[in-house]
N, C-alpha and C positions, 0 to 999 in steps of 0.2 A: 383634275378639276374638282374643286371642293364645293361643299354645300353652300357656302357663302356666295361664291361666284354664280352658281345656279339660281339662287334666290334673287340676286341682283338682276340677272338676265330676265327672270320671270317678271320682276317689277317693271323693268323697262318695257317689255312687251305689253304688259297690262296697262301701263300708263299711256303708251302709244295708241292702243285700241280705244281706251276711254276718251282720250283727247279728241280723236277723230270722231267718235260718236257724238261728243258734245258739240264739236264744230258743225256737224250736220243737223244738230238739234233733235237727234233721235233719243228715245228713252231706251232703257234696258229692256223693257217689255216689248218694244217694237223690234229690237234686234232678235229677241227670243222668238217672236212670232214669225219673222221673215226667214230665220234660219231653221226653224223647227227644233231648236234647242230649248232646254228648260230655262226659265228665268233665273233659277238658282245657279245654273251653269254660267250664265253671263255675269251675274253678280260676283261669283267666286273667281272667274277669270279676271275681272277688273280689279279684284282685291289681291291678285297674285297668290291665291290660295292653292292653286294646282296648275299643272301644265296642261294646256289645251292639246288635244290630239290634232294631228295634221288636218283631218277632215273638218273638225270644228273650227280650226284657225282659218281654213280656206272659206268656209261658209260665212264666217264673220267678216272676213276681208271683202268678200263679194258684196255683202250688204252695205259695208262702209265705203265701197268704191275705192278699195285699196288694191293696187296691182302688186300683189305679194312678191312677184318675180323681181320687181324693181327695188324692193326693200334691200335685197342682198347684192345689188350691183356695186 
């Protein structure tokens, strides 16, 4: 797997999370507050600047009411 593929995957995940946040009308600050993650982490995740760790991903999914198990069915 090359870096281009990984970057594309990161962008898809970031876009998915951002879209869901906007659908719910939540701010990035709200997500940060509810997850206990830093605002900068949420911003960078939505910009696809880095890979979220699994714990971070699950925390964000919980706040966004995403059943992360169903994403991969």
